[in-house]
N, C-alpha and C positions, 0 to 999 in steps of 0.2 A: 220203454225206450230210455227214459231218464235213469231208471235203475241200472240198465245195462251200461250206459255211459259212465255212471258213478262207479260201478264195479270195475270197469276197464281202467279208469283213471287210478283207482286204488291199487290195482295190480301192477301198474307200470313200474313203481320203485322196486317192488319185489322181483319182478322179471329182470330188471336191470342188475340187481344184486346177483341173481342166479347166473345171468350171462357173464358178468364180470368175474365171478369166482372161477370160471373155466377158461379164462384168457390169460395169456402172458402179459407182462407189464408193457412190452413194446407195442402191443396191439390194442391197448385200452382206449386210446384217444384217437383212433383212426376215424377218418371222415370220408364218406358217410358212416355212421355207427353200424357196427356189425353185431346184430343181436344174437345170431347163432354162431358160436365160436367154431372155427374150422382151421386147423384141427383142434379137438378138445384138449385142453391143457390141465393135467391133474397135479402139476407141481405145487399149486397153492395148498391143496389138501395134504400132500405129502409133507410140505414144510410145516403146516399147522400141527401135525401130530408128531413129526420127527424132531423139529427144532424148538417146540414149545410144549409145556405140560397141558395140552388142551384136554386130553382124556381125564387128567386129575381135576381140572377145572369143572368139567362136566359132572364128574362124580361128586365133587364138593357141592355144586349147585343142586343136584338132585337130592343128595342126602339132607342138606340144610332145608330145602324147600319141603321135602317130604316130612321131616321131623317137625318143622314149624306148623305145617298143615295138620298133622295128626294131633299134636298137643293142643293147638288152638280149637280144633273141633271138639275135643274132649272137655277142655276147661270152659270154653265159651258156651257149649250146650248145657253144662251143669249150672253155670252162672245164669244163663238165660232161663233155665227151668226154675231156679230159685226166685228170680225177679218176677217171673210170670205167674207162678202157681203157689208159692209158699208165702205164708203170712208171718212177718217178723217186724220188729220195730226198726224204723229207719229205712224201710224198703224203697219208698218213693224218693227219699233224700239221696240214697245211693244211686238210684237210677238217674236222677237229675245230675248228680255229680259226674257220673260216667258220660252222660250226654254232653255236658260242658267240656269235658276233657277231649271229646272227639274233635272239637273246633280248634284245638291247639295244633298249629302246623308242626310237622315233623322236624322242620329245620330249627325250630326253637328248642327241641329236645335233644338235638345231636350232642351238644357240649355236656349237659348233665349226664346223658347216657354214657358218654366216653369216660367221664371221671368215675362213675359208678363201676363200670366194667373194669377200668384200670385198677381201682381200689380193691376189687375182688380178685385181681390177678388173672383175668380171663382174656386179655388181649392176645391176638394171634391164635385163638382156639376156636373150635366149632361152637363152643358155648357162647362166645361173643356174637356169633351170627344167629344163634337159635333163641336165646333168652329174651333180648330186648323186643323183638317183634311180638312176643306173646303178650306184652302189655298194651297192645292196641285194643281199645274197648269197642271198636266198631263191630267186631264179630259177636260180642255179647248182645248188642242191640238187634242184630240180624237174627240171632238164635231166639231171642225173646219174642220178636215179632212172629216167628214161625210157631212157637210153642203157645203163645197166648190165644191162638185161634182154636186150640184143641178144646172140645167141650168138657166142662168140669165134671159132668156125670161119669165120664170114663174113669177119672181119678177117684171119685167118690165110691164107685162100685168096687174098684180095686182095694181101696182102704177098708171097706166093709168085709172084704175077703181076707183081710189081715196082711195085705202087701205093705212093705216098708216104702219110704219115699224113694230110696235108691232103686228098689225093684220097679216101682211105677215109672221112674225116669228111664231105666234101662229097657224094660220090656214093653212099655206102652208108648211113652213119649218119643223115644229115639226112632222106632220104626215108623211112626206117623209123620215125623218131620224129616225123614231121610232125603227126599228130593231137595228140600231147602238146604240141608246140610251139605249135600253134594255141590250145590251152587256156591255155598259159602266156602267149601273146600277148594273148589276150582278157582274162585276169586283169590283166595289166600295163596294158593300155589303159584298162580301167575304173577301176583304182586311180589312174592318172594323171589321167584325165578328171575325177574327183571330188576331186582333191587340193585342199586349202584352206590349211592352216597354212603350209607352205613357200612357195607362191606369194605369200601375203599378206606374208611377211617379205622375200622376195628381190626383189620387184618393187613399186615405188611408182607408176610412171607408169600412168595409166589405160589408155592405148593398148596397153600390154604385158601387161595383166592377163588372167587366164583367167576362164572363166565363173563358177566357184564364188565367186571373190572379187568379180567384177563384180556379180553378182546380189545378194550380201550388201550391197554399197554402194548399192543402190537404196532401202534403207530409211533413214530419218533418225530422230533422237532424238525429234522432236516430231510427225512425221506418218508413218503407215504406210499406204502405198498397196498394199493386199492384191491388188487386181486386177492392178497392174503386176508385183508380185512373182510372182503365179501365172502370168502370161503369160511371164515370164522363165524360171520353172522348167519350164513346159510346152515352150517353145521349146528349152531346153537338153537336154531328154530326147529330142528327135527325132534328132539326129545319132548318139548312142550306140545308139539303137534300130535305126537303119538299119545301122550297123556290125555289130551283133549278128546281124541278119537276113542280112547278106551272108556271114558266116562260119559260120553255124550248120550248114551242110551238111558243113563240114570236121570236125565233132565226131564223125563216124562213124568207128568204130575198125576196121571190117572189113578195111581194107587192111593194118593192122599185124598183126592176128591171123593173116592168111594168110602174111605175109612171115616171121614168126618161127618157123614150123614147121621143125624140123630134119630 
């Protein structure tokens, strides 16, 4: 019962956004509130795509989020493998340094990141949105925690058969930690999809903006079109929901539990 009440309370804001997105501005504040619009008003969605570059914002967001996720999974898994399984001088020191850097708040890095990106001439480009998030070391620690649980005997057997370190990483380690990497990828994608502060600073052109910044620009200082804002928020939630539904089956950890038995 408590769970049902909690779910119902959590759904109320979302249902209000859905209801508001299909209403005209003149009926938004009617009393008592009309949860089911009658008639259904599609003008907010038409204005969203006809008067604003919402489709371009959606493409930018999906492209940047997908690129950051793919690159982070690749680099973080390789770095995690090196820190978990390879012996080299300074390995523990590097791991400790990366752990300390996780504690630095992103707000303290915004200004240095801006000057570096501006020095490289990358402002107002996709690279300004893709490259800085790759420096987040949290994914390396998550990947290392997945890889360190793999039995060393698997790698030792592969080395006896003449496999190189890259072959061990690609053909043995990656398949075994696939469920964990899917979780890391989904976490990275959602974090990047909802990113606001850095895209707001790094990109000024409207055609290069992402959804979070674009939707915030729909409101003005003197007029709040709540129907248009609600339509934007509802439309922005659809792609991330579709992505989550597509990858949800990969959250099953049965494959990993069977493969790790010694």
